[in-house]
N, C-alpha and C positions, 0 to 999 in steps of 0.2 A: 442657643438665642434669650427665651424666653424665663428662664431659670433669671439666667444673667442679671433679666430686665428687671422678674418681682426684688432678688436685691437689690437694683438704685433705688429700685420703690421707694422696697422701704425704707431706706438708710437715707429720704427726699421726708418720706413722713414724718418718720421719727424724728427729724431734725428741725425741723419744723413749730414738731412739739414743743421737743424740751432746749427749743438751738437755748441757747444760753452769751447772748450780747457783752463785750466787757467792751469799755471806753482802747483806745489803745493808744492813746498816754500811757498808760497806765507801766509803772515802772513793772519790765517781767522775772517773772521768775524765773527759778529754773527748770520744773517744765517745759514752760513756753521758749524756752530756747533748743529746750531735743527737741522740742517741736517745732524748730523751726529748720533744724540741723537732724536731729536722725536719720537715720539712714532707717523704715520698714521695712523689716521681710517676718514673707507671710507661711506658713508650714503646715503642710497637712491638706490643704482644701483639690480637692475634686474634682465637688461639682460646679465648680466657680475659680475660675482661675485669680491666682494670687493679684497680676496686677492687677485685674478688676478691681478686689476687695483692695488693697492699698491706693489705688486714686478714690474709689468711691470715701474709704476711709478721709480720705488727703481736702473730699472737699466736703464733706462737714459739718457743716455750722456746729451746730452739737458737739464735735468733736472740736472743733478750736476757740472753743469758751470754755471744756474743762481744763483744754492748755495752758488759757491764761489764767481759770480757777488751781487745779493741784497746785497744791502744795506741792511736790514731793512726785518727783519725778511713775511714779512706783503707784503713785495715785494715778498719772495719767494713762500708762502702762494698761493703770486695772479696769478705767472707762473706755478704750479703745477693742479693752475680746469683750464689752460688755456693748456693744458697739459693736462688732462681727458676730455675733448671740441673737443681737437684735434681728440682725435681716434674715440669716440663717430663718429662724422661728418665721422670718414673714416668707419661707418660701421652702418653706413645712419642714422645717429640718427640727425634732424639738424633741428631740434630745442630744441640738450638736453643743456645745461646749467648746472654748478657748481660755488660753494662758500664760503668763508673757516671761523672756528671759531680757535678762539689758544685759548687753555687753556694757555700760560704759569706755571700758578704754576705746573701743572701736566708733561708738556714740549711737550703736544700736537695739532698735527694738523691733525681741522674733517675737510672731503670734503663733501658738499653737491647739491647729485648730483639729479638731474630732467633728469630723460629721456627721457620725448617725446616718440612718434612712430614712429619706421625708413620707410624709404619713399622708396621710390623704383622710377629704373632709369628711369626720362620719357622720350619723344619727344624733339631731340635736335633739335632747332629752328640760323640755318643761316641768316644771315641776310649781303648784304650788296655783294653780286655775284652780277656779271655782265657778268664774262666770265669762271667764275671754278660754276662745275657741284652739284649744292646744293645735290642733289640724289647721287651722286658719293662718294662725301666725306660723306655724312651720315650713309649710308651705310658700309666703311670703320675704324669707327667709334663704327658700331654696333652689325657687323656678324664678324665671324670669319676667321685669315687670314692665310697665309702661313710662318715662320717662316723667316728668312730671307738668302735666296737662292735658295726661292722655289719658286713651279711654281702652279699655276690650273689649276685640269685637270676634268675633263666632263665626267660623269662615268651612268651608272644609276647600278641599284640595286637589287638585283637577283626579287626584282620584277614589274622591270621599274620602278619604282618612281627617275628622275632624280637628281643627284649631283653633290656637287663639292667638289670635294676630292686636296690635297696636293701632293709632291711631289714631292723628288728632283732629283739631275744631273743624277739618276739612274733610272731612272720612280719608286721606292720604297716613299710608303705611306709615309707621315712622320706627326703626331697629331699635328689640330693646334691652334695656339693663341686665347684663350680666348677672348674676345673685350672691347677694355679699358672705354664701359659704355656700357653694356647689357640690352633692354628694358627689365620692368618686375624686375632688382633684384637691390638685397638691390647698392639704391648707394654710391658711394665709392664716400665725396665728400674730394678729398687731399688737407691737410690743406695750397699748398702748388704751385698743379695744374703743377709737373713742367714734372709726363707720358702722364695723357694729351694732355697740351700744346706740346708737342712734339709728340703725335699721329695724330695729327691737323698738327704740321708741316711739318710731313710724307706722311698725307694724303692728303697735298698742292702739294707738292714733286711730289709725288706719277701719281701730273695731270698733271703738269708741272711747272707744280707756285712759282716763287722758294722764290720772297721775299709780300710774302705779310705781308699786319700790318693787327695783329686785336689782339680780345678781348677773355677773357672764362667768366668767371660767370655761376655759380650754382645760379636756380632761385627756392626755391619751393614752391609748391599749396599749402597749409594747408588741403583744405578745400579737393584736391584727393590725400594726398599722397603720395604725383613724383614732384621729380623734374630734374625741367627744368634744360639744357645745353646753355645756351644764346652759339651761336656763333661768334664776332658781326669783319665783315671784309670792316675798314678802309678802304683800298688803294689794289689793286690786287694787284698791276705792271708791267710782262709785262709774258708773253711766257718765260722758258729761252728754247736760243741757246745753239749750239755745241760751240763754242771759243780753244782755246785752248788745246790741251790731248798734256798726259804727258808717253811716256812707263817707267816705268823701270825695273830693272829682271834682271838675266842673265841663261846664258847656253842658250839663243836660236837665232838662224839667221833667223829671219823674222827681216825684218829693221823697222825702223815705222812705212814710209811709209805702207808694205807690212798690218800693223793691222790696223793702220788706212784705207783704200782702205777697206779691206774684214772684219771689220765692215761698212764700209757705213759713217762715218764718215766727214762728208763736213763742213767746217765751215758755219755757218749761220744754220744748218738743230735743226729741233725741237726738244728736248731734252728733257725726262720728267724722275720720277726718279725710273720707274720701266723697263726706259729701260736699267738701269744696271744688271739688275734679265737673263736678255731676250741677251745681248750683251757676259755677262758671261758668261752664258752661252754656246754659238753659240761659243765660244776661244777653252772652255772647250772641248768639242765635235767633234774640231778639229783634239781631235790627235794628236798635238801640243805639248801640253804643259799639265807640272806633277800640276802646278797649273797659278790662273789670278786669277784677283781681279776685276772691275769696279766702282769706285770714280766719282760724281760726290758733286762741288759747283759751288755758284755764282765768277760771278769773282771780283775784288778790285775795277775797276775801270768803267766798264760795268756789272750792279749786272747781265745784263740779258744775257748776253759771261757768259757763264760756262765754266768751268777749268775738260776737263774732267781726270782723273788720273787711266791707264792701269798699273798695278801689273801684268809683265810674269811669269813663270819657267818654260821654255824651254824645251824640251827633245831635244839634237841633233843630231840623231839619225836619225828623221823621221821629212818629206819634208818639204822646205819651203813654209810658207799657201800662195807666188806668189806660187806653183809651186800645180799643179795638182799628189791627190792619187793614189799612183802603181797599180798593180788591188791588188798585195800581200796585201798588208794596208787593201788598199777597203773592200781586206774578211775576217780580222783581226777584222774589226768594224765594219764589220759582223755580225760572230762571237759576244761580247761583248752586240749588242743589244741583237741575239739572247736566249744568256744567265740567260737573265736581265730581261726575262719578264719568267716561267717556263710554260705562261701558253699557251705558242706555242707549248713546248716541246710534249705536246702528251705520252708520254717514262715518264721510271721510271729511275735512274740516278743509277745509279751500280758502289761504289769504290771497286774491291777486288782489295784480296795482298794474296798471298803465300809465302810456298818457302817445298820443298816436296810436302807432307801430306796433310801439316793443312794448314791455308784461312784464311783470317780473311776482313767480308765485312760487309761498308754499304748501305742503298741502301737509299732515296731520292726520294716522292711522294706530293709530292705536291695535288696528290686528298685526299692520304690515312695519311701519316704521316715521320713517320723516323725509323728507327730501324739499329742495328750494331750487328753484332753475328761474335763471332773464332767458329772453331773447327776445328772436316782432315773427308778428305776422303778416306775411306778402298779399297784397291782394287777392289771393286763388286763393285763400284761407290754409296754406300751408306754412307751419311756425317751424323757427330755425330758430335753436337752439344757441345758444350763444356761451353758456358758464353754468353747471349743473351740484351738484353735490347732495348723495343720496345718504342716509343708517336705516341700515335692516337689521335682523335681530343676524349674529355672528361674519355681517359684512359692510365695509360701505363701499360709498365710488363716487366718486370726481372723475367732472370731464372742461376741455373749454376747446372749444370748438379756433379760436388763433396763430394757437401750436398745434391744435388733432392732436390731442395728449388725454390719457386718460388713469387711473387710480382707480384703481378696487383690489382692497384688502379685507383679508379675513381677520377679523374680532377676535377675542379667545370667550369658551364655550358658555366663562361666567359672569363676564357680563352683559349690561344687557341697558338700553336704548332710555335715554331718558331726555323727555319735553316738559317746560317745569313754566307757569302763567303766574303767577302773579298780580292779585287786583289790592290794593287796602288806599284801608282811607286817611291819610295823613292831616295831623291836627299842625305837622311841625310848622310846617309851610304854605308858601301863600296855592299851591298847587292842591285841593282836594284828596284827587284822586292819587293817587302812584301805580305804575303797571306795571312791571319788569315779565319779561321773556329771556329764557335756558336755554338750552339745549348739552346733553353730557351725555358720558358712556360710565355704569360707574359697576358695582359688583351685583349680580344679580341673588334672587334670594328661589331656593330650586325651589323651594314651591307655588310660585309663578310663572306662566308660560307665556307670559304677554310677552310679544315684536317688545310693544314697547309703551313703556309705564309713564301715562301721564302725572302730570304732580300739578291739576288748579286747586290755588290757589284766594276763593276772594271776600269778604268783610263782608254778613251780611251787614252792617251798616250801610257798606259800598256800592252794594247793590242799588241801597236804595238810596243811596247819592244822586243815581246815574239819574235818577225822576227831576232831580233835582237841581244838578251843579251846570255849567256852564248854559244860559237860561236858557235849559230843556224845555219843550213842551208836549202834551204824551195824551192820549185816547185811549180808547175802548171799545171797539170794533166787531163783532160779531163774533167775539173768541179769536181776537187779538191786540193787542196791546203793540201802539206803533209806540214811540217816545222820536224824537227830531232835538237835536242843538245845535245848536255854532258851527257841533262839525262835528258830531251822524246821526246817524238814523238808525232806529235800531226799529221788530217785530220781534215779538215771542207769544207762545201759545198759554193761553189767562193756563189751564188747562196742566196741562203737561209742567207749566218752564222751557216749549223748545224751544232755540233759536230758531227764529225763519230764514234773517236776513236779519245783513246787515253792515252800512256804509260809514265810514269814520273818513276824515278829508286833514288828508299828509299835507307839506311843506311846499307848496306853488296850486293849481289846478288839481295835485293828482287825489286819487283816493283810493283805500283799500277795501277792500267791496270778502266778509268775508260767510260762506255759505257753506250746509251740507251735504253732500253728492253721494252718493252709491258707487264705487267702483271708481273717484278719481284718483288715485293710487297706484291701483292697473298699471291707469289709460298714460299719468306720467315718464310710468317707471320703461312702457316702451316708447315712448316717444323720447328718454334718452337713450334707451339701451338703439334705437335705433338710425340717434343721430351720431350715438360710442362707436359704433361699430365697427367699424376701421382701421380706431384709434389707435396708437400706439400705447400699449399699458406697461404704462412706469416707476412700478410698486416692484420695489426688487426686497424677496422676503427675506434674503443674507442682509438688509442691512434697512432697516424696516424707515425707523427715523429719521436717515439723511434719505431715501428714493422718499417720503410722502412731504419730508421741508423745499427737496429741489419741485416737487412738486408747487407746493401752494408759491415758492416764489415766484415763480411768473406770470402767476396768477395777478386779473389787475381788473376787479367788478368795478368797469366804468358806466354803469345804466346803475344811476341809483332814486328810492321809495321811499 
């Protein structure tokens, strides 16, 4: 299946680059008539089915163009062979060959394939470098790397093994990109070297070399069954330096000089491609901007003098870059740092809401999972649970008191519970702050043993905005920052950023209270188990999807908070 996918992708990639579209109103020549009516047969293929090859050729835009432009049927058949070889080479078959025979009487084109064996990615041979680090370029092409806007963070597994993970601006781990040339895997020999050329250029630019003149060549070794990647550097050029700096954007009090000084972008200073992510992250963390980006490209007259482009969207109520951050704003940034690192909590987050005797709660525990429930509190203090949903490692639970049914099902071992919370500064709508919440299950990483992965993302500028929006007022007393607005109140430890508590007004006269409690998850689980102990488990492992849907069909959460 994977090899078939490689072949399909190769055809599509080459099609986008080589596609030649012609007006459909032009006269149809002989080759095009054949393309419409001829039967295409592929023989000799074993790695891919003949049907898949024929189908991909029929959907290849460049083949469609060739059917119109080829002067003869022989030219059209020759182009079909070329595309078949391109597909095989992209899947690692470096010695693949294809030829065509034409049966005019039967209007049939037969493509004869000689696959050869599949070659693996061999070592990279980088020559001609004097200043450029060969080791760093090779590592950039053969090892996983982070997506744009991320950075590497050294850490270790629970067993103590050192590893590198990639994190975004909020310290949330992201999946790395696969390397362009992974050693020992089937060699994807792209017919036009487009992706590989871009990856090599980025590797050079990340080291500060923006004007490298180089060439790339695939070198198959039939004896070893590998393909070497030969990169020949003809001219290294010079190291890039800061040239002109352009700052653009809206709603920002910080001047051009403020930005340049804050980022230490003096003219003539060495500048590498990796600096773009670093400087962008620093601007974002300053708490003054909701959006920012940094880019660099060689200058026209002096290629070594880079043109640095900085685009920013500022939060007008935040201090300028040239001004010191006041204590209250510093406390809000500390709160953000504390929130996005759940390992610092050491407690469970409890979100509760209620009206009179009715109550609803959500409990998020980094070490144990996530649960939500509603019910009533009797006069004697006894809690009657109406509905409950629990997501824990390897298990999900549900309970409905009205039908006296419960659902207990196991989840795959290679999946993990994920709870996501996002607070952004939104300049596109009337509401300056945007809050999103979600719960789900996704494939887990082997080196992670957390019961619940919390992905909390908070814009630094959004944390600052909590002090100013919705009529907020604040004061600092005894090391506690107290903030109150039209619809919320919360208290924060100024030294650590720890959230002491918060209260948010909901619809009507209901309130949502947020506190951190020790053992809250275990306490609520005990209540749910006690209430559902005698309920019927309607989960059927032989028909899991059907039994879950049947359970959910009768659930009605009547209380609204």
